[in-house]
C-alpha positions as CSV (number, residue, x, y, z in Angstrom):
1,M,-18.5,-15.3,-15.0
2,K,-16.7,-12.3,-13.8
3,H,-14.2,-12.7,-11.1
4,P,-13.7,-10.0,-8.5
5,I,-10.6,-7.9,-9.1
6,P,-8.0,-8.5,-6.4
7,R,-7.6,-5.6,-4.1
8,I,-4.3,-5.2,-2.3
9,R,-4.4,-2.8,0.6
10,R,-2.1,-2.2,3.5
11,H,-3.2,0.1,6.2
12,A,-1.3,1.6,9.1
13,P,-2.2,0.2,12.5
14,P,-5.4,1.8,14.0
15,D,-3.3,3.4,16.8
16,N,-1.3,5.1,14.0
17,G,-4.2,6.5,12.1
18,G,-5.1,3.5,10.0
19,R,-4.4,5.4,6.8
20,L,-3.8,3.6,3.6
21,L,-0.1,2.9,3.1
22,Q,0.0,0.7,-0.1
23,R,-2.4,-0.3,-2.8
24,E,-2.3,-2.3,-6.0
25,V,-1.0,-0.6,-9.1
26,L,-0.9,-1.5,-12.8
27,R,2.1,0.1,-14.6
28,L,2.6,-0.4,-18.3
29,V,5.9,0.9,-19.5
30,L,7.1,0.4,-23.0
31,H,10.6,1.4,-24.0
32,L,10.9,0.3,-27.6
33,P,14.0,0.8,-29.7
34,F,11.9,0.6,-32.9
35,G,8.6,1.6,-34.4
36,H,5.7,0.1,-32.5
37,R,3.4,-0.7,-35.5
38,E,3.4,-4.5,-34.7
39,L,2.6,-3.9,-31.0
40,A,0.2,-0.9,-31.1
41,T,-3.0,-2.9,-31.8
42,P,-2.4,-5.7,-29.3
43,V,-1.4,-3.3,-26.5
44,S,-4.4,-1.0,-27.2
45,H,-6.7,-4.1,-27.2
46,A,-5.2,-5.3,-23.9
47,L,-5.8,-1.9,-22.3
48,E,-9.5,-1.9,-23.6
49,V,-10.0,-5.5,-22.3
50,Y,-8.6,-4.5,-18.9
51,L,-10.8,-1.4,-18.7
52,R,-13.9,-3.4,-19.6
53,N,-13.2,-6.3,-17.2
54,A,-12.1,-4.1,-14.3
55,G,-15.6,-2.8,-14.3
56,L,-14.4,0.7,-13.7
57,G,-13.9,1.9,-17.3
58,A,-11.8,5.0,-17.6
59,D,-12.0,5.5,-13.8
60,A,-9.7,2.4,-13.4
61,F,-6.6,4.7,-13.4
62,T,-5.9,7.6,-11.2
63,E,-3.0,9.0,-13.3
64,Y,-1.1,8.5,-16.5
65,S,2.1,9.7,-18.0
66,L,3.3,9.9,-21.6
67,G,6.8,10.7,-20.8
68,E,6.0,13.7,-18.6
69,E,4.8,14.2,-15.0
70,P,1.8,11.9,-14.1
71,I,-1.6,13.6,-14.4
72,P,-5.2,12.4,-13.8
73,P,-6.8,11.1,-17.0
74,D,-9.7,13.1,-18.3
75,A,-11.4,12.9,-21.7
76,D,-8.5,14.7,-23.4
77,G,-6.0,12.5,-21.6
78,W,-7.7,9.3,-22.8
79,A,-7.7,10.7,-26.3
80,D,-3.9,11.3,-26.0
81,I,-3.5,7.7,-24.7
82,R,-5.5,6.2,-27.6
83,D,-3.6,8.4,-30.1
84,T,-0.3,7.3,-28.7
85,L,-1.3,3.6,-28.9
86,A,-2.8,4.0,-32.4
87,P,-0.8,2.2,-35.1
88,P,1.2,4.7,-37.1
89,P,0.0,5.1,-40.7
90,R,1.7,2.9,-43.2
91,D,4.0,4.4,-45.7
92,A,3.3,3.8,-49.4
93,F,6.5,1.8,-49.7
94,D,6.0,-0.4,-46.6
95,A,6.0,-4.1,-47.5
């Protein structure tokens, strides 16, 4: 059973234009002081689960940033995101 995704919206009063003032946001920020091999697969999986269950697919996000100014995600942007989340290749000498 799918549950509806909570929507958080706060609008200005009607006499003040009724425009949208606030909305929900999902921000995933990882600042790791070490290689992310152990986390890459679970974080990537969590993102895919969110996209699938949000029912919006790639349109669930209006912008992304990989350490630069936020930009709208397009096909190339999603490729960059998935490349960034991909586990780094193992070295021949890794245990």
